[in-house]
PyMOL Python script that loads the backbone (N, CA, C, O; Angstrom):
from pymol import cmd

cmd.read_pdbstr("""\
ATOM      1  N   MET A   1      76.630 121.104 131.176  1.00  0.00           N
ATOM      2  CA  MET A   1      78.281 121.320 131.521  1.00  0.00           C
ATOM      3  C   MET A   1      78.618 121.720 129.634  1.00  0.00           C
ATOM      4  O   MET A   1      77.888 121.626 128.647  1.00  0.00           O
ATOM      5  N   ILE A   2      79.609 122.034 129.754  1.00  0.00           N
ATOM      6  CA  ILE A   2      80.405 122.357 127.843  1.00  0.00           C
ATOM      7  C   ILE A   2      80.826 120.982 127.990  1.00  0.00           C
ATOM      8  O   ILE A   2      80.461 120.064 127.254  1.00  0.00           O
ATOM      9  N   ILE A   3      81.624 120.880 128.994  1.00  0.00           N
ATOM     10  CA  ILE A   3      82.408 119.368 128.741  1.00  0.00           C
ATOM     11  C   ILE A   3      81.698 118.297 128.120  1.00  0.00           C
ATOM     12  O   ILE A   3      82.311 117.700 127.235  1.00  0.00           O
ATOM     13  N   ASP A   4      80.894 118.037 128.307  1.00  0.00           N
ATOM     14  CA  ASP A   4      79.893 117.223 127.872  1.00  0.00           C
ATOM     15  C   ASP A   4      79.412 117.525 126.216  1.00  0.00           C
ATOM     16  O   ASP A   4      78.677 116.795 125.549  1.00  0.00           O
ATOM     17  N   LYS A   5      79.838 118.383 125.921  1.00  0.00           N
ATOM     18  CA  LYS A   5      79.507 118.582 124.715  1.00  0.00           C
ATOM     19  C   LYS A   5      80.575 118.695 123.808  1.00  0.00           C
ATOM     20  O   LYS A   5      80.390 118.728 122.592  1.00  0.00           O
ATOM     21  N   LEU A   6      81.615 118.752 124.302  1.00  0.00           N
ATOM     22  CA  LEU A   6      82.832 117.976 123.599  1.00  0.00           C
ATOM     23  C   LEU A   6      83.838 116.880 123.759  1.00  0.00           C
ATOM     24  O   LEU A   6      84.912 116.733 123.176  1.00  0.00           O
ATOM     25  N   ILE A   7      83.132 115.969 124.885  1.00  0.00           N
ATOM     26  CA  ILE A   7      83.326 114.629 124.587  1.00  0.00           C
ATOM     27  C   ILE A   7      82.205 113.529 125.090  1.00  0.00           C
ATOM     28  O   ILE A   7      81.541 113.592 126.124  1.00  0.00           O
ATOM     29  N   ASP A   8      82.177 112.579 124.155  1.00  0.00           N
ATOM     30  CA  ASP A   8      81.210 111.879 124.499  1.00  0.00           C
ATOM     31  C   ASP A   8      81.323 110.673 125.750  1.00  0.00           C
ATOM     32  O   ASP A   8      81.984 109.664 125.509  1.00  0.00           O
ATOM     33  N   TRP A   9      80.772 110.803 126.840  1.00  0.00           N
ATOM     34  CA  TRP A   9      81.317 109.748 128.187  1.00  0.00           C
ATOM     35  C   TRP A   9      81.048 108.385 127.940  1.00  0.00           C
ATOM     36  O   TRP A   9      81.689 107.469 128.454  1.00  0.00           O
ATOM     37  N   LYS A  10      80.131 108.248 127.180  1.00  0.00           N
ATOM     38  CA  LYS A  10      79.584 106.783 127.243  1.00  0.00           C
ATOM     39  C   LYS A  10      80.588 105.837 126.807  1.00  0.00           C
ATOM     40  O   LYS A  10      80.885 105.023 127.681  1.00  0.00           O
ATOM     41  N   PRO A  11      81.232 105.703 125.639  1.00  0.00           N
ATOM     42  CA  PRO A  11      82.440 104.781 125.688  1.00  0.00           C
ATOM     43  C   PRO A  11      83.270 104.740 126.939  1.00  0.00           C
ATOM     44  O   PRO A  11      84.099 103.831 126.889  1.00  0.00           O
ATOM     45  N   PHE A  12      83.295 105.280 127.785  1.00  0.00           N
ATOM     46  CA  PHE A  12      84.271 105.211 128.839  1.00  0.00           C
ATOM     47  C   PHE A  12      83.624 104.541 129.976  1.00  0.00           C
ATOM     48  O   PHE A  12      84.351 103.771 130.603  1.00  0.00           O
ATOM     49  N   ARG A  13      82.270 104.689 130.418  1.00  0.00           N
ATOM     50  CA  ARG A  13      81.375 103.689 131.703  1.00  0.00           C
ATOM     51  C   ARG A  13      82.146 102.498 131.369  1.00  0.00           C
ATOM     52  O   ARG A  13      83.217 102.315 131.947  1.00  0.00           O
ATOM     53  N   PRO A  14      81.631 101.493 130.317  1.00  0.00           N
ATOM     54  CA  PRO A  14      82.271 100.139 130.758  1.00  0.00           C
ATOM     55  C   PRO A  14      84.376  99.543 130.842  1.00  0.00           C
ATOM     56  O   PRO A  14      84.992  98.497 131.048  1.00  0.00           O
ATOM     57  N   ILE A  15      84.665 100.805 130.575  1.00  0.00           N
ATOM     58  CA  ILE A  15      86.091 100.670 130.722  1.00  0.00           C
ATOM     59  C   ILE A  15      85.998 100.929 132.114  1.00  0.00           C
ATOM     60  O   ILE A  15      86.231  99.917 132.775  1.00  0.00           O
ATOM     61  N   LEU A  16      85.659 102.244 132.983  1.00  0.00           N
ATOM     62  CA  LEU A  16      86.040 102.467 134.097  1.00  0.00           C
ATOM     63  C   LEU A  16      85.196 102.017 135.007  1.00  0.00           C
ATOM     64  O   LEU A  16      85.177 102.422 136.169  1.00  0.00           O
ATOM     65  N   GLU A  17      84.438 101.141 134.531  1.00  0.00           N
ATOM     66  CA  GLU A  17      83.145 100.143 135.965  1.00  0.00           C
ATOM     67  C   GLU A  17      84.285  99.073 135.586  1.00  0.00           C
ATOM     68  O   GLU A  17      84.322  98.453 136.649  1.00  0.00           O
ATOM     69  N   SER A  18      84.872  98.693 135.077  1.00  0.00           N
ATOM     70  CA  SER A  18      85.617  97.324 135.295  1.00  0.00           C
ATOM     71  C   SER A  18      86.301  97.341 135.453  1.00  0.00           C
ATOM     72  O   SER A  18      86.966  96.314 135.319  1.00  0.00           O
ATOM     73  N   MET A  19      87.256  99.282 136.204  1.00  0.00           N
ATOM     74  CA  MET A  19      88.079  98.686 136.938  1.00  0.00           C
ATOM     75  C   MET A  19      88.275  99.163 138.358  1.00  0.00           C
ATOM     76  O   MET A  19      89.243  99.367 139.091  1.00  0.00           O
ATOM     77  N   TYR A  20      86.535  99.289 138.473  1.00  0.00           N
ATOM     78  CA  TYR A  20      86.037 100.341 139.864  1.00  0.00           C
ATOM     79  C   TYR A  20      85.877  98.809 140.670  1.00  0.00           C
ATOM     80  O   TYR A  20      86.223  97.766 140.114  1.00  0.00           O
ATOM     81  N   ILE A  21      85.568  98.830 141.416  1.00  0.00           N
ATOM     82  CA  ILE A  21      85.151  97.445 142.998  1.00  0.00           C
ATOM     83  C   ILE A  21      84.551  98.029 143.776  1.00  0.00           C
ATOM     84  O   ILE A  21      84.978  98.800 144.636  1.00  0.00           O
ATOM     85  N   ASN A  22      83.332  97.670 143.518  1.00  0.00           N
ATOM     86  CA  ASN A  22      82.263  98.384 144.448  1.00  0.00           C
ATOM     87  C   ASN A  22      82.431  97.686 146.168  1.00  0.00           C
ATOM     88  O   ASN A  22      82.456  96.475 146.389  1.00  0.00           O
ATOM     89  N   ARG A  23      82.496  98.382 146.860  1.00  0.00           N
ATOM     90  CA  ARG A  23      82.729  97.643 148.194  1.00  0.00           C
ATOM     91  C   ARG A  23      81.669  98.477 149.354  1.00  0.00           C
ATOM     92  O   ARG A  23      82.059  98.923 150.433  1.00  0.00           O
ATOM     93  N   THR A  24      80.577  98.537 148.949  1.00  0.00           N
ATOM     94  CA  THR A  24      79.412  99.085 149.432  1.00  0.00           C
ATOM     95  C   THR A  24      78.365  97.713 150.024  1.00  0.00           C
ATOM     96  O   THR A  24      77.314  97.730 150.665  1.00  0.00           O
ATOM     97  N   ASP A  25      79.074  96.748 149.560  1.00  0.00           N
ATOM     98  CA  ASP A  25      78.020  95.297 150.210  1.00  0.00           C
ATOM     99  C   ASP A  25      78.122  95.195 151.269  1.00  0.00           C
ATOM    100  O   ASP A  25      77.584  94.195 151.745  1.00  0.00           O
ATOM    101  N   LYS A  26      78.892  96.194 152.289  1.00  0.00           N
ATOM    102  CA  LYS A  26      78.837  95.777 153.835  1.00  0.00           C
ATOM    103  C   LYS A  26      78.359  96.849 154.173  1.00  0.00           C
ATOM    104  O   LYS A  26      78.085  96.950 155.369  1.00  0.00           O
ATOM    105  N   GLY A  27      78.097  97.960 153.332  1.00  0.00           N
ATOM    106  CA  GLY A  27      76.856  98.735 154.224  1.00  0.00           C
ATOM    107  C   GLY A  27      77.874 100.387 154.091  1.00  0.00           C
ATOM    108  O   GLY A  27      78.886 100.028 153.489  1.00  0.00           O
ATOM    109  N   GLY A  28      77.967 101.447 154.292  1.00  0.00           N
ATOM    110  CA  GLY A  28      78.411 102.443 154.340  1.00  0.00           C
ATOM    111  C   GLY A  28      77.758 103.404 153.124  1.00  0.00           C
ATOM    112  O   GLY A  28      77.027 102.901 152.271  1.00  0.00           O
ATOM    113  N   ARG A  29      78.023 104.542 153.127  1.00  0.00           N
ATOM    114  CA  ARG A  29      78.154 105.774 152.152  1.00  0.00           C
ATOM    115  C   ARG A  29      77.692 105.260 150.310  1.00  0.00           C
ATOM    116  O   ARG A  29      78.589 104.839 149.581  1.00  0.00           O
ATOM    117  N   PRO A  30      76.442 105.366 149.863  1.00  0.00           N
ATOM    118  CA  PRO A  30      76.776 105.388 148.039  1.00  0.00           C
ATOM    119  C   PRO A  30      78.175 105.230 147.540  1.00  0.00           C
ATOM    120  O   PRO A  30      78.933 105.412 148.493  1.00  0.00           O
ATOM    121  N   GLU A  31      78.769 104.992 146.552  1.00  0.00           N
ATOM    122  CA  GLU A  31      79.103 105.050 145.658  1.00  0.00           C
ATOM    123  C   GLU A  31      79.430 106.056 145.221  1.00  0.00           C
ATOM    124  O   GLU A  31      78.222 106.216 145.395  1.00  0.00           O
ATOM    125  N   ASN A  32      79.991 107.334 144.637  1.00  0.00           N
ATOM    126  CA  ASN A  32      79.924 108.387 143.490  1.00  0.00           C
ATOM    127  C   ASN A  32      80.003 107.786 141.884  1.00  0.00           C
ATOM    128  O   ASN A  32      80.652 106.772 141.628  1.00  0.00           O
ATOM    129  N   ASP A  33      79.426 108.377 141.083  1.00  0.00           N
ATOM    130  CA  ASP A  33      79.526 107.843 139.639  1.00  0.00           C
ATOM    131  C   ASP A  33      80.982 107.794 139.542  1.00  0.00           C
ATOM    132  O   ASP A  33      81.749 108.498 140.199  1.00  0.00           O
ATOM    133  N   VAL A  34      81.423 106.619 138.385  1.00  0.00           N
ATOM    134  CA  VAL A  34      82.604 106.616 138.148  1.00  0.00           C
ATOM    135  C   VAL A  34      82.846 107.448 136.922  1.00  0.00           C
ATOM    136  O   VAL A  34      83.950 107.986 136.842  1.00  0.00           O
ATOM    137  N   VAL A  35      81.818 107.669 135.776  1.00  0.00           N
ATOM    138  CA  VAL A  35      82.004 108.942 134.862  1.00  0.00           C
ATOM    139  C   VAL A  35      82.412 110.198 135.791  1.00  0.00           C
ATOM    140  O   VAL A  35      83.542 110.686 135.787  1.00  0.00           O
ATOM    141  N   MET A  36      81.152 110.738 136.729  1.00  0.00           N
ATOM    142  CA  MET A  36      81.729 111.759 137.252  1.00  0.00           C
ATOM    143  C   MET A  36      82.983 112.163 137.739  1.00  0.00           C
ATOM    144  O   MET A  36      83.528 113.256 137.584  1.00  0.00           O
ATOM    145  N   MET A  37      83.534 110.817 138.560  1.00  0.00           N
ATOM    146  CA  MET A  37      85.033 111.033 139.207  1.00  0.00           C
ATOM    147  C   MET A  37      85.805 111.098 137.775  1.00  0.00           C
ATOM    148  O   MET A  37      86.681 111.955 137.663  1.00  0.00           O
ATOM    149  N   PHE A  38      85.501 110.155 136.564  1.00  0.00           N
ATOM    150  CA  PHE A  38      86.929 110.699 135.561  1.00  0.00           C
ATOM    151  C   PHE A  38      86.842 112.044 134.958  1.00  0.00           C
ATOM    152  O   PHE A  38      87.861 112.260 134.302  1.00  0.00           O
ATOM    153  N   LYS A  39      85.942 113.106 134.930  1.00  0.00           N
ATOM    154  CA  LYS A  39      85.198 113.802 134.480  1.00  0.00           C
ATOM    155  C   LYS A  39      86.273 114.910 135.415  1.00  0.00           C
ATOM    156  O   LYS A  39      86.718 115.932 134.892  1.00  0.00           O
ATOM    157  N   MET A  40      86.560 114.552 136.726  1.00  0.00           N
ATOM    158  CA  MET A  40      86.707 115.582 137.662  1.00  0.00           C
ATOM    159  C   MET A  40      88.365 115.986 137.661  1.00  0.00           C
ATOM    160  O   MET A  40      89.015 116.941 138.086  1.00  0.00           O
ATOM    161  N   LEU A  41      88.794 114.259 136.684  1.00  0.00           N
ATOM    162  CA  LEU A  41      89.822 114.302 136.850  1.00  0.00           C
ATOM    163  C   LEU A  41      91.078 115.196 135.695  1.00  0.00           C
ATOM    164  O   LEU A  41      92.236 115.599 135.811  1.00  0.00           O
ATOM    165  N   VAL A  42      89.836 115.178 134.415  1.00  0.00           N
ATOM    166  CA  VAL A  42      90.167 115.494 133.255  1.00  0.00           C
ATOM    167  C   VAL A  42      89.952 116.666 133.467  1.00  0.00           C
ATOM    168  O   VAL A  42      90.875 117.208 132.860  1.00  0.00           O
ATOM    169  N   LEU A  43      89.156 117.714 134.073  1.00  0.00           N
ATOM    170  CA  LEU A  43      88.949 119.008 134.212  1.00  0.00           C
ATOM    171  C   LEU A  43      90.044 119.217 135.213  1.00  0.00           C
ATOM    172  O   LEU A  43      90.769 120.120 134.796  1.00  0.00           O
ATOM    173  N   GLN A  44      90.536 118.667 136.570  1.00  0.00           N
ATOM    174  CA  GLN A  44      92.064 118.804 137.337  1.00  0.00           C
ATOM    175  C   GLN A  44      92.980 119.105 136.373  1.00  0.00           C
ATOM    176  O   GLN A  44      93.545 120.198 136.327  1.00  0.00           O
ATOM    177  N   GLN A  45      93.282 117.687 135.138  1.00  0.00           N
ATOM    178  CA  GLN A  45      94.126 118.322 134.282  1.00  0.00           C
ATOM    179  C   GLN A  45      94.334 119.034 133.510  1.00  0.00           C
ATOM    180  O   GLN A  45      95.461 119.182 133.036  1.00  0.00           O
ATOM    181  N   TRP A  46      93.079 119.836 133.068  1.00  0.00           N
ATOM    182  CA  TRP A  46      92.998 120.859 132.049  1.00  0.00           C
ATOM    183  C   TRP A  46      93.142 122.461 132.734  1.00  0.00           C
ATOM    184  O   TRP A  46      93.502 123.567 132.329  1.00  0.00           O
ATOM    185  N   HIS A  47      92.641 121.877 133.996  1.00  0.00           N
ATOM    186  CA  HIS A  47      93.192 123.485 135.209  1.00  0.00           C
ATOM    187  C   HIS A  47      94.290 123.605 135.728  1.00  0.00           C
ATOM    188  O   HIS A  47      94.574 124.615 136.371  1.00  0.00           O
ATOM    189  N   GLY A  48      95.009 122.746 135.582  1.00  0.00           N
ATOM    190  CA  GLY A  48      96.387 121.962 136.492  1.00  0.00           C
ATOM    191  C   GLY A  48      95.891 122.168 137.875  1.00  0.00           C
ATOM    192  O   GLY A  48      96.747 122.736 138.554  1.00  0.00           O
ATOM    193  N   LEU A  49      94.985 121.947 138.413  1.00  0.00           N
ATOM    194  CA  LEU A  49      94.337 121.789 139.895  1.00  0.00           C
ATOM    195  C   LEU A  49      94.723 120.379 140.320  1.00  0.00           C
ATOM    196  O   LEU A  49      93.868 119.539 140.601  1.00  0.00           O
ATOM    197  N   PHE A  50      95.971 120.151 140.359  1.00  0.00           N
ATOM    198  CA  PHE A  50      96.303 118.463 140.910  1.00  0.00           C
ATOM    199  C   PHE A  50      96.801 118.863 141.911  1.00  0.00           C
ATOM    200  O   PHE A  50      97.247 118.068 142.739  1.00  0.00           O
TER     201      PHE A  50
END
""", "prot")
cmd.dss("prot")
cmd.show_as("cartoon", "prot")
cmd.util.cbc("prot")
cmd.orient("prot")
């Protein structure tokens, strides 16, 4: 992805994971990757898709 060439996402992972609560211990669908979800929010803002 082009966005991966513009932004180094590694520093964001510890911050995002510290804010995210994993609730799959009782079963259910596996949760999405926190960095991928953050990328989606960034792209929404860039393209005015909120």
